[in-house]
HTML snippet that shows the backbone in 3Dmol.js (N, CA, C, O; Angstrom):
<script src="https://3Dmol.org/build/3Dmol-min.js"></script>
<div id="view" style="width:600px;height:400px;position:relative"></div>
<script>
const pdb = `
ATOM      1  N   MET A   1       0.849  -1.184   0.000  1.00  0.00           N
ATOM      2  CA  MET A   1       0.000   0.000   0.000  1.00  0.00           C
ATOM      3  C   MET A   1       0.889   1.239   0.000  1.00  0.00           C
ATOM      4  O   MET A   1       1.793   1.359   0.827  1.00  0.00           O
ATOM      5  N   LYS A   2       0.637   2.141  -0.907  1.00  0.00           N
ATOM      6  CA  LYS A   2       1.421   3.361  -1.024  1.00  0.00           C
ATOM      7  C   LYS A   2       0.761   4.479  -0.220  1.00  0.00           C
ATOM      8  O   LYS A   2      -0.436   4.736  -0.352  1.00  0.00           O
ATOM      9  N   VAL A   3       1.561   5.135   0.612  1.00  0.00           N
ATOM     10  CA  VAL A   3       1.062   6.251   1.410  1.00  0.00           C
ATOM     11  C   VAL A   3       1.444   7.547   0.706  1.00  0.00           C
ATOM     12  O   VAL A   3       2.610   7.765   0.378  1.00  0.00           O
ATOM     13  N   VAL A   4       0.473   8.386   0.482  1.00  0.00           N
ATOM     14  CA  VAL A   4       0.707   9.671  -0.166  1.00  0.00           C
ATOM     15  C   VAL A   4       0.594  10.761   0.886  1.00  0.00           C
ATOM     16  O   VAL A   4      -0.435  10.907   1.546  1.00  0.00           O
ATOM     17  N   GLU A   5       1.666  11.521   1.030  1.00  0.00           N
ATOM     18  CA  GLU A   5       1.644  12.630   1.977  1.00  0.00           C
ATOM     19  C   GLU A   5       0.976  13.828   1.321  1.00  0.00           C
ATOM     20  O   GLU A   5       1.290  14.176   0.182  1.00  0.00           O
ATOM     21  N   ARG A   6       0.071  14.447   2.028  1.00  0.00           N
ATOM     22  CA  ARG A   6      -0.618  15.622   1.493  1.00  0.00           C
ATOM     23  C   ARG A   6       0.067  16.881   1.991  1.00  0.00           C
ATOM     24  O   ARG A   6       0.310  17.041   3.187  1.00  0.00           O
ATOM     25  N   TRP A   7       0.373  17.766   1.067  1.00  0.00           N
ATOM     26  CA  TRP A   7       0.992  19.038   1.408  1.00  0.00           C
ATOM     27  C   TRP A   7      -0.062  20.127   1.390  1.00  0.00           C
ATOM     28  O   TRP A   7      -0.959  20.136   0.547  1.00  0.00           O
ATOM     29  N   LYS A   8       0.063  21.034   2.326  1.00  0.00           N
ATOM     30  CA  LYS A   8      -0.782  22.217   2.303  1.00  0.00           C
ATOM     31  C   LYS A   8       0.002  23.312   1.596  1.00  0.00           C
ATOM     32  O   LYS A   8       1.123  23.635   1.989  1.00  0.00           O
ATOM     33  N   VAL A   9      -0.581  23.873   0.570  1.00  0.00           N
ATOM     34  CA  VAL A   9       0.047  24.972  -0.148  1.00  0.00           C
ATOM     35  C   VAL A   9      -0.883  26.169  -0.034  1.00  0.00           C
ATOM     36  O   VAL A   9      -2.082  26.067  -0.296  1.00  0.00           O
ATOM     37  N   ARG A  10      -0.322  27.290   0.357  1.00  0.00           N
ATOM     38  CA  ARG A  10      -1.150  28.486   0.484  1.00  0.00           C
ATOM     39  C   ARG A  10      -0.296  29.718   0.220  1.00  0.00           C
ATOM     40  O   ARG A  10       0.912  29.718   0.453  1.00  0.00           O
ATOM     41  N   GLY A  11      -0.929  30.736  -0.256  1.00  0.00           N
ATOM     42  CA  GLY A  11      -0.259  32.015  -0.471  1.00  0.00           C
ATOM     43  C   GLY A  11      -0.651  32.964   0.646  1.00  0.00           C
ATOM     44  O   GLY A  11      -1.814  33.025   1.046  1.00  0.00           O
ATOM     45  N   ILE A  12       0.314  33.693   1.139  1.00  0.00           N
ATOM     46  CA  ILE A  12       0.071  34.635   2.230  1.00  0.00           C
ATOM     47  C   ILE A  12       0.686  35.966   1.838  1.00  0.00           C
ATOM     48  O   ILE A  12       1.802  36.016   1.320  1.00  0.00           O
ATOM     49  N   ARG A  13      -0.035  37.029   2.082  1.00  0.00           N
ATOM     50  CA  ARG A  13       0.486  38.366   1.808  1.00  0.00           C
ATOM     51  C   ARG A  13       0.581  39.116   3.120  1.00  0.00           C
ATOM     52  O   ARG A  13      -0.314  39.036   3.961  1.00  0.00           O
ATOM     53  N   GLY A  14       1.657  39.836   3.286  1.00  0.00           N
ATOM     54  CA  GLY A  14       1.825  40.672   4.468  1.00  0.00           C
ATOM     55  C   GLY A  14       2.375  42.024   4.060  1.00  0.00           C
ATOM     56  O   GLY A  14       3.054  42.142   3.040  1.00  0.00           O
ATOM     57  N   ALA A  15       2.089  43.027   4.841  1.00  0.00           N
ATOM     58  CA  ALA A  15       2.613  44.367   4.570  1.00  0.00           C
ATOM     59  C   ALA A  15       2.840  45.074   5.898  1.00  0.00           C
ATOM     60  O   ALA A  15       2.182  44.785   6.897  1.00  0.00           O
ATOM     61  N   ILE A  16       3.775  45.996   5.885  1.00  0.00           N
ATOM     62  CA  ILE A  16       4.085  46.743   7.101  1.00  0.00           C
ATOM     63  C   ILE A  16       4.621  48.111   6.707  1.00  0.00           C
ATOM     64  O   ILE A  16       5.140  48.288   5.604  1.00  0.00           O
ATOM     65  N   THR A  17       4.498  49.062   7.595  1.00  0.00           N
ATOM     66  CA  THR A  17       5.038  50.400   7.390  1.00  0.00           C
ATOM     67  C   THR A  17       6.377  50.501   8.108  1.00  0.00           C
ATOM     68  O   THR A  17       6.528  50.022   9.232  1.00  0.00           O
ATOM     69  N   VAL A  18       7.339  51.123   7.454  1.00  0.00           N
ATOM     70  CA  VAL A  18       8.662  51.325   8.044  1.00  0.00           C
ATOM     71  C   VAL A  18       8.795  52.799   8.415  1.00  0.00           C
ATOM     72  O   VAL A  18       8.472  53.679   7.616  1.00  0.00           O
ATOM     73  N   SER A  19       9.270  53.062   9.626  1.00  0.00           N
ATOM     74  CA  SER A  19       9.309  54.428  10.147  1.00  0.00           C
ATOM     75  C   SER A  19      10.308  55.341   9.447  1.00  0.00           C
ATOM     76  O   SER A  19      10.084  56.548   9.353  1.00  0.00           O
ATOM     77  N   GLU A  20      11.418  54.772   8.953  1.00  0.00           N
ATOM     78  CA  GLU A  20      12.440  55.577   8.286  1.00  0.00           C
ATOM     79  C   GLU A  20      13.307  54.683   7.412  1.00  0.00           C
ATOM     80  O   GLU A  20      13.291  53.461   7.562  1.00  0.00           O
ATOM     81  N   ASN A  21      14.051  55.276   6.517  1.00  0.00           N
ATOM     82  CA  ASN A  21      14.931  54.533   5.624  1.00  0.00           C
ATOM     83  C   ASN A  21      16.280  54.289   6.308  1.00  0.00           C
ATOM     84  O   ASN A  21      17.279  54.930   5.981  1.00  0.00           O
ATOM     85  N   SER A  22      16.290  53.362   7.249  1.00  0.00           N
ATOM     86  CA  SER A  22      17.537  52.985   7.920  1.00  0.00           C
ATOM     87  C   SER A  22      17.571  51.469   8.041  1.00  0.00           C
ATOM     88  O   SER A  22      16.528  50.815   8.055  1.00  0.00           O
ATOM     89  N   VAL A  23      18.770  50.917   8.129  1.00  0.00           N
ATOM     90  CA  VAL A  23      18.911  49.468   8.268  1.00  0.00           C
ATOM     91  C   VAL A  23      18.157  48.987   9.502  1.00  0.00           C
ATOM     92  O   VAL A  23      17.451  47.980   9.443  1.00  0.00           O
ATOM     93  N   GLU A  24      18.297  49.691  10.607  1.00  0.00           N
ATOM     94  CA  GLU A  24      17.656  49.271  11.859  1.00  0.00           C
ATOM     95  C   GLU A  24      16.130  49.291  11.751  1.00  0.00           C
ATOM     96  O   GLU A  24      15.468  48.359  12.205  1.00  0.00           O
ATOM     97  N   ALA A  25      15.570  50.341  11.157  1.00  0.00           N
ATOM     98  CA  ALA A  25      14.111  50.436  11.025  1.00  0.00           C
ATOM     99  C   ALA A  25      13.575  49.343  10.104  1.00  0.00           C
ATOM    100  O   ALA A  25      12.539  48.742  10.392  1.00  0.00           O
ATOM    101  N   ILE A  26      14.268  49.085   9.010  1.00  0.00           N
ATOM    102  CA  ILE A  26      13.827  48.040   8.083  1.00  0.00           C
ATOM    103  C   ILE A  26      13.971  46.672   8.739  1.00  0.00           C
ATOM    104  O   ILE A  26      13.093  45.821   8.598  1.00  0.00           O
ATOM    105  N   LYS A  27      15.063  46.458   9.451  1.00  0.00           N
ATOM    106  CA  LYS A  27      15.268  45.187  10.162  1.00  0.00           C
ATOM    107  C   LYS A  27      14.147  44.946  11.168  1.00  0.00           C
ATOM    108  O   LYS A  27      13.583  43.852  11.217  1.00  0.00           O
ATOM    109  N   ASP A  28      13.821  45.950  11.964  1.00  0.00           N
ATOM    110  CA  ASP A  28      12.744  45.812  12.951  1.00  0.00           C
ATOM    111  C   ASP A  28      11.415  45.489  12.274  1.00  0.00           C
ATOM    112  O   ASP A  28      10.669  44.628  12.738  1.00  0.00           O
ATOM    113  N   ALA A  29      11.123  46.181  11.178  1.00  0.00           N
ATOM    114  CA  ALA A  29       9.854  45.975  10.480  1.00  0.00           C
ATOM    115  C   ALA A  29       9.775  44.583   9.858  1.00  0.00           C
ATOM    116  O   ALA A  29       8.746  43.915   9.964  1.00  0.00           O
ATOM    117  N   VAL A  30      10.850  44.142   9.213  1.00  0.00           N
ATOM    118  CA  VAL A  30      10.860  42.811   8.592  1.00  0.00           C
ATOM    119  C   VAL A  30      10.679  41.735   9.652  1.00  0.00           C
ATOM    120  O   VAL A  30       9.886  40.812   9.468  1.00  0.00           O
ATOM    121  N   ASN A  31      11.401  41.843  10.753  1.00  0.00           N
ATOM    122  CA  ASN A  31      11.278  40.833  11.807  1.00  0.00           C
ATOM    123  C   ASN A  31       9.887  40.833  12.438  1.00  0.00           C
ATOM    124  O   ASN A  31       9.342  39.771  12.740  1.00  0.00           O
ATOM    125  N   GLU A  32       9.315  42.012  12.636  1.00  0.00           N
ATOM    126  CA  GLU A  32       7.954  42.088  13.167  1.00  0.00           C
ATOM    127  C   GLU A  32       6.962  41.428  12.208  1.00  0.00           C
ATOM    128  O   GLU A  32       6.101  40.656  12.631  1.00  0.00           O
ATOM    129  N   LEU A  33       7.086  41.734  10.929  1.00  0.00           N
ATOM    130  CA  LEU A  33       6.184  41.170   9.927  1.00  0.00           C
ATOM    131  C   LEU A  33       6.314  39.650   9.851  1.00  0.00           C
ATOM    132  O   LEU A  33       5.308  38.941   9.879  1.00  0.00           O
ATOM    133  N   LEU A  34       7.541  39.148   9.757  1.00  0.00           N
ATOM    134  CA  LEU A  34       7.725  37.702   9.617  1.00  0.00           C
ATOM    135  C   LEU A  34       7.343  36.951  10.890  1.00  0.00           C
ATOM    136  O   LEU A  34       6.804  35.847  10.815  1.00  0.00           O
ATOM    137  N   ASP A  35       7.617  37.537  12.060  1.00  0.00           N
ATOM    138  CA  ASP A  35       7.162  36.923  13.317  1.00  0.00           C
ATOM    139  C   ASP A  35       5.645  36.781  13.309  1.00  0.00           C
ATOM    140  O   ASP A  35       5.108  35.735  13.675  1.00  0.00           O
ATOM    141  N   ASP A  36       4.963  37.837  12.891  1.00  0.00           N
ATOM    142  CA  ASP A  36       3.503  37.839  12.876  1.00  0.00           C
ATOM    143  C   ASP A  36       2.950  36.848  11.851  1.00  0.00           C
ATOM    144  O   ASP A  36       2.001  36.120  12.143  1.00  0.00           O
ATOM    145  N   VAL A  37       3.532  36.818  10.666  1.00  0.00           N
ATOM    146  CA  VAL A  37       3.086  35.879   9.626  1.00  0.00           C
ATOM    147  C   VAL A  37       3.275  34.435  10.096  1.00  0.00           C
ATOM    148  O   VAL A  37       2.378  33.608   9.930  1.00  0.00           O
ATOM    149  N   GLU A  38       4.427  34.133  10.677  1.00  0.00           N
ATOM    150  CA  GLU A  38       4.682  32.772  11.172  1.00  0.00           C
ATOM    151  C   GLU A  38       3.689  32.400  12.273  1.00  0.00           C
ATOM    152  O   GLU A  38       3.115  31.311  12.254  1.00  0.00           O
ATOM    153  N   PHE A  39       3.487  33.307  13.233  1.00  0.00           N
ATOM    154  CA  PHE A  39       2.615  33.021  14.373  1.00  0.00           C
ATOM    155  C   PHE A  39       1.150  32.877  13.953  1.00  0.00           C
ATOM    156  O   PHE A  39       0.505  31.881  14.282  1.00  0.00           O
ATOM    157  N   ARG A  40       0.632  33.858  13.236  1.00  0.00           N
ATOM    158  CA  ARG A  40      -0.788  33.845  12.872  1.00  0.00           C
ATOM    159  C   ARG A  40      -1.164  32.688  11.953  1.00  0.00           C
ATOM    160  O   ARG A  40      -2.295  32.203  11.983  1.00  0.00           O
ATOM    161  N   ASN A  41      -0.215  32.252  11.142  1.00  0.00           N
ATOM    162  CA  ASN A  41      -0.491  31.179  10.189  1.00  0.00           C
ATOM    163  C   ASN A  41       0.097  29.842  10.613  1.00  0.00           C
ATOM    164  O   ASN A  41       0.041  28.864   9.868  1.00  0.00           O
ATOM    165  N   GLN A  42       0.662  29.808  11.818  1.00  0.00           N
ATOM    166  CA  GLN A  42       1.260  28.586  12.369  1.00  0.00           C
ATOM    167  C   GLN A  42       2.223  27.958  11.367  1.00  0.00           C
ATOM    168  O   GLN A  42       2.155  26.763  11.083  1.00  0.00           O
ATOM    169  N   LEU A  43       3.121  28.787  10.837  1.00  0.00           N
ATOM    170  CA  LEU A  43       4.071  28.347   9.819  1.00  0.00           C
ATOM    171  C   LEU A  43       5.440  28.074  10.417  1.00  0.00           C
ATOM    172  O   LEU A  43       5.916  28.806  11.285  1.00  0.00           O
ATOM    173  N   ASP A  44       6.051  27.028   9.946  1.00  0.00           N
ATOM    174  CA  ASP A  44       7.455  26.757  10.219  1.00  0.00           C
ATOM    175  C   ASP A  44       8.194  27.184   8.956  1.00  0.00           C
ATOM    176  O   ASP A  44       7.847  26.725   7.868  1.00  0.00           O
ATOM    177  N   PRO A  45       9.195  28.044   9.066  1.00  0.00           N
ATOM    178  CA  PRO A  45       9.909  28.490   7.868  1.00  0.00           C
ATOM    179  C   PRO A  45      10.417  27.348   6.991  1.00  0.00           C
ATOM    180  O   PRO A  45      10.574  27.528   5.783  1.00  0.00           O
ATOM    181  N   GLU A  46      10.671  26.200   7.565  1.00  0.00           N
ATOM    182  CA  GLU A  46      11.128  25.055   6.778  1.00  0.00           C
ATOM    183  C   GLU A  46      10.055  24.556   5.811  1.00  0.00           C
ATOM    184  O   GLU A  46      10.360  23.798   4.890  1.00  0.00           O
ATOM    185  N   ASP A  47       8.804  24.972   6.011  1.00  0.00           N
ATOM    186  CA  ASP A  47       7.704  24.576   5.131  1.00  0.00           C
ATOM    187  C   ASP A  47       7.368  25.641   4.083  1.00  0.00           C
ATOM    188  O   ASP A  47       6.461  25.444   3.274  1.00  0.00           O
ATOM    189  N   ILE A  48       8.077  26.747   4.088  1.00  0.00           N
ATOM    190  CA  ILE A  48       7.813  27.834   3.142  1.00  0.00           C
ATOM    191  C   ILE A  48       8.558  27.554   1.842  1.00  0.00           C
ATOM    192  O   ILE A  48       9.764  27.311   1.854  1.00  0.00           O
ATOM    193  N   VAL A  49       7.836  27.589   0.718  1.00  0.00           N
ATOM    194  CA  VAL A  49       8.471  27.268  -0.569  1.00  0.00           C
ATOM    195  C   VAL A  49       9.146  28.476  -1.213  1.00  0.00           C
ATOM    196  O   VAL A  49      10.089  28.305  -1.984  1.00  0.00           O
ATOM    197  N   SER A  50       8.691  29.680  -0.918  1.00  0.00           N
ATOM    198  CA  SER A  50       9.373  30.880  -1.406  1.00  0.00           C
ATOM    199  C   SER A  50       8.748  32.116  -0.769  1.00  0.00           C
ATOM    200  O   SER A  50       7.617  32.083  -0.283  1.00  0.00           O
ATOM    201  N   THR A  51       9.510  33.202  -0.784  1.00  0.00           N
ATOM    202  CA  THR A  51       9.034  34.473  -0.255  1.00  0.00           C
ATOM    203  C   THR A  51       9.508  35.584  -1.182  1.00  0.00           C
ATOM    204  O   THR A  51      10.670  35.612  -1.588  1.00  0.00           O
ATOM    205  N   VAL A  52       8.609  36.492  -1.511  1.00  0.00           N
ATOM    206  CA  VAL A  52       8.933  37.622  -2.378  1.00  0.00           C
ATOM    207  C   VAL A  52       8.770  38.905  -1.567  1.00  0.00           C
ATOM    208  O   VAL A  52       7.723  39.139  -0.964  1.00  0.00           O
ATOM    209  N   PHE A  53       9.804  39.725  -1.559  1.00  0.00           N
ATOM    210  CA  PHE A  53       9.768  41.009  -0.866  1.00  0.00           C
ATOM    211  C   PHE A  53       9.738  42.132  -1.891  1.00  0.00           C
ATOM    212  O   PHE A  53      10.436  42.079  -2.903  1.00  0.00           O
ATOM    213  N   THR A  54       8.932  43.136  -1.626  1.00  0.00           N
ATOM    214  CA  THR A  54       8.931  44.349  -2.439  1.00  0.00           C
ATOM    215  C   THR A  54       8.995  45.541  -1.497  1.00  0.00           C
ATOM    216  O   THR A  54       8.575  45.458  -0.343  1.00  0.00           O
ATOM    217  N   THR A  55       9.519  46.640  -1.996  1.00  0.00           N
ATOM    218  CA  THR A  55       9.574  47.872  -1.210  1.00  0.00           C
ATOM    219  C   THR A  55       9.270  49.051  -2.128  1.00  0.00           C
ATOM    220  O   THR A  55       9.288  48.939  -3.354  1.00  0.00           O
ATOM    221  N   THR A  56       8.997  50.157  -1.504  1.00  0.00           N
ATOM    222  CA  THR A  56       8.857  51.387  -2.273  1.00  0.00           C
ATOM    223  C   THR A  56      10.255  51.935  -2.572  1.00  0.00           C
ATOM    224  O   THR A  56      11.228  51.555  -1.920  1.00  0.00           O
ATOM    225  N   LYS A  57      10.349  52.823  -3.552  1.00  0.00           N
ATOM    226  CA  LYS A  57      11.651  53.347  -3.991  1.00  0.00           C
ATOM    227  C   LYS A  57      12.428  54.048  -2.882  1.00  0.00           C
ATOM    228  O   LYS A  57      13.659  54.058  -2.900  1.00  0.00           O
ATOM    229  N   ASP A  58      11.723  54.631  -1.919  1.00  0.00           N
ATOM    230  CA  ASP A  58      12.400  55.401  -0.875  1.00  0.00           C
ATOM    231  C   ASP A  58      13.058  54.526   0.197  1.00  0.00           C
ATOM    232  O   ASP A  58      13.820  55.041   1.016  1.00  0.00           O
ATOM    233  N   LEU A  59      12.786  53.231   0.212  1.00  0.00           N
ATOM    234  CA  LEU A  59      13.397  52.330   1.200  1.00  0.00           C
ATOM    235  C   LEU A  59      14.510  51.533   0.531  1.00  0.00           C
ATOM    236  O   LEU A  59      14.277  50.469  -0.042  1.00  0.00           O
ATOM    237  N   ASP A  60      15.714  52.066   0.614  1.00  0.00           N
ATOM    238  CA  ASP A  60      16.833  51.415  -0.058  1.00  0.00           C
ATOM    239  C   ASP A  60      18.058  51.206   0.840  1.00  0.00           C
ATOM    240  O   ASP A  60      19.142  50.903   0.341  1.00  0.00           O
ATOM    241  N   ALA A  61      17.900  51.362   2.140  1.00  0.00           N
ATOM    242  CA  ALA A  61      19.029  51.181   3.061  1.00  0.00           C
ATOM    243  C   ALA A  61      19.493  49.725   3.093  1.00  0.00           C
ATOM    244  O   ALA A  61      20.686  49.452   3.225  1.00  0.00           O
ATOM    245  N   ILE A  62      18.556  48.803   2.972  1.00  0.00           N
ATOM    246  CA  ILE A  62      18.854  47.373   2.915  1.00  0.00           C
ATOM    247  C   ILE A  62      17.640  46.673   2.316  1.00  0.00           C
ATOM    248  O   ILE A  62      16.508  47.120   2.502  1.00  0.00           O
ATOM    249  N   PHE A  63      17.872  45.587   1.606  1.00  0.00           N
ATOM    250  CA  PHE A  63      16.745  44.852   1.030  1.00  0.00           C
ATOM    251  C   PHE A  63      16.202  43.880   2.078  1.00  0.00           C
ATOM    252  O   PHE A  63      16.990  43.198   2.732  1.00  0.00           O
ATOM    253  N   PRO A  64      14.892  43.796   2.256  1.00  0.00           N
ATOM    254  CA  PRO A  64      14.300  42.951   3.293  1.00  0.00           C
ATOM    255  C   PRO A  64      14.735  41.485   3.255  1.00  0.00           C
ATOM    256  O   PRO A  64      14.830  40.849   4.305  1.00  0.00           O
ATOM    257  N   ALA A  65      14.996  40.947   2.087  1.00  0.00           N
ATOM    258  CA  ALA A  65      15.419  39.543   2.007  1.00  0.00           C
ATOM    259  C   ALA A  65      16.738  39.312   2.740  1.00  0.00           C
ATOM    260  O   ALA A  65      16.970  38.225   3.269  1.00  0.00           O
ATOM    261  N   ALA A  66      17.596  40.319   2.774  1.00  0.00           N
ATOM    262  CA  ALA A  66      18.866  40.186   3.501  1.00  0.00           C
ATOM    263  C   ALA A  66      18.617  40.016   4.996  1.00  0.00           C
ATOM    264  O   ALA A  66      19.371  39.321   5.678  1.00  0.00           O
ATOM    265  N   ILE A  67      17.583  40.635   5.497  1.00  0.00           N
ATOM    266  CA  ILE A  67      17.210  40.482   6.911  1.00  0.00           C
ATOM    267  C   ILE A  67      16.602  39.103   7.134  1.00  0.00           C
ATOM    268  O   ILE A  67      16.962  38.410   8.086  1.00  0.00           O
ATOM    269  N   ALA A  68      15.690  38.707   6.266  1.00  0.00           N
ATOM    270  CA  ALA A  68      15.042  37.394   6.407  1.00  0.00           C
ATOM    271  C   ALA A  68      16.064  36.267   6.384  1.00  0.00           C
ATOM    272  O   ALA A  68      15.931  35.292   7.124  1.00  0.00           O
ATOM    273  N   ARG A  69      17.071  36.392   5.551  1.00  0.00           N
ATOM    274  CA  ARG A  69      18.080  35.335   5.419  1.00  0.00           C
ATOM    275  C   ARG A  69      18.816  35.087   6.737  1.00  0.00           C
ATOM    276  O   ARG A  69      19.325  33.987   6.956  1.00  0.00           O
ATOM    277  N   GLN A  70      18.881  36.075   7.606  1.00  0.00           N
ATOM    278  CA  GLN A  70      19.580  35.953   8.883  1.00  0.00           C
ATOM    279  C   GLN A  70      18.727  35.291   9.964  1.00  0.00           C
ATOM    280  O   GLN A  70      19.237  34.953  11.032  1.00  0.00           O
ATOM    281  N   ARG A  71      17.454  35.106   9.701  1.00  0.00           N
ATOM    282  CA  ARG A  71      16.553  34.537  10.702  1.00  0.00           C
ATOM    283  C   ARG A  71      16.750  33.033  10.836  1.00  0.00           C
ATOM    284  O   ARG A  71      17.141  32.350   9.889  1.00  0.00           O
ATOM    285  N   SER A  72      16.473  32.541  12.028  1.00  0.00           N
ATOM    286  CA  SER A  72      16.551  31.105  12.282  1.00  0.00           C
ATOM    287  C   SER A  72      15.584  30.358  11.371  1.00  0.00           C
ATOM    288  O   SER A  72      14.424  30.749  11.241  1.00  0.00           O
ATOM    289  N   LYS A  73      16.049  29.303  10.749  1.00  0.00           N
ATOM    290  CA  LYS A  73      15.294  28.426   9.857  1.00  0.00           C
ATOM    291  C   LYS A  73      14.970  29.050   8.498  1.00  0.00           C
ATOM    292  O   LYS A  73      14.263  28.433   7.702  1.00  0.00           O
ATOM    293  N   TRP A  74      15.462  30.240   8.216  1.00  0.00           N
ATOM    294  CA  TRP A  74      15.218  30.883   6.927  1.00  0.00           C
ATOM    295  C   TRP A  74      16.401  30.718   5.976  1.00  0.00           C
ATOM    296  O   TRP A  74      16.392  31.277   4.879  1.00  0.00           O
ATOM    297  N   GLU A  75      17.410  29.964   6.378  1.00  0.00           N
ATOM    298  CA  GLU A  75      18.619  29.808   5.566  1.00  0.00           C
ATOM    299  C   GLU A  75      18.337  29.179   4.208  1.00  0.00           C
ATOM    300  O   GLU A  75      19.013  29.494   3.229  1.00  0.00           O
ATOM    301  N   ASN A  76      17.353  28.300   4.140  1.00  0.00           N
ATOM    302  CA  ASN A  76      17.078  27.557   2.905  1.00  0.00           C
ATOM    303  C   ASN A  76      15.793  27.973   2.198  1.00  0.00           C
ATOM    304  O   ASN A  76      15.397  27.347   1.215  1.00  0.00           O
ATOM    305  N   VAL A  77      15.140  29.021   2.688  1.00  0.00           N
ATOM    306  CA  VAL A  77      13.923  29.509   2.036  1.00  0.00           C
ATOM    307  C   VAL A  77      14.332  30.344   0.821  1.00  0.00           C
ATOM    308  O   VAL A  77      15.108  31.289   0.968  1.00  0.00           O
ATOM    309  N   PRO A  78      13.833  30.022  -0.371  1.00  0.00           N
ATOM    310  CA  PRO A  78      14.140  30.857  -1.533  1.00  0.00           C
ATOM    311  C   PRO A  78      13.543  32.257  -1.352  1.00  0.00           C
ATOM    312  O   PRO A  78      12.347  32.404  -1.101  1.00  0.00           O
ATOM    313  N   LEU A  79      14.384  33.271  -1.482  1.00  0.00           N
ATOM    314  CA  LEU A  79      13.960  34.653  -1.258  1.00  0.00           C
ATOM    315  C   LEU A  79      14.205  35.495  -2.503  1.00  0.00           C
ATOM    316  O   LEU A  79      15.246  35.383  -3.150  1.00  0.00           O
ATOM    317  N   LEU A  80      13.237  36.334  -2.825  1.00  0.00           N
ATOM    318  CA  LEU A  80      13.381  37.319  -3.906  1.00  0.00           C
ATOM    319  C   LEU A  80      13.130  38.697  -3.330  1.00  0.00           C
ATOM    320  O   LEU A  80      13.196  39.690  -4.054  1.00  0.00           O
TER     321      LEU A  80
END
`;
const viewer = $3Dmol.createViewer("view");
viewer.addModel(pdb, "pdb");
viewer.setStyle({}, {cartoon: {color: "spectrum"}});
viewer.zoomTo();
viewer.render();
</script>
C-alpha cells in the first residue's frame, strides 16, 4: 500500500510600514512582519516554498530579504 503525503500549499500576503529609511528600522519591520506571519499562520519556515519582498523606492538602506536570510530556519527559504 502506497502512502501519499498531502501538502498544504497556500499564499500569504503581508505588509508593514517602516518608520524611516535605515537598516535598523527596516530590520525591525521585517522581523515584526515575519514573526507575525509565522505566528498567525502557524508556519514553520522550513515549510515555506518561497518568499517575495517588495519595497517602495524610498526604502533602499537594505533589502528585506537580507534580513530574512539571517533569521533562524530561513537559511534555505528561496527569497526574492
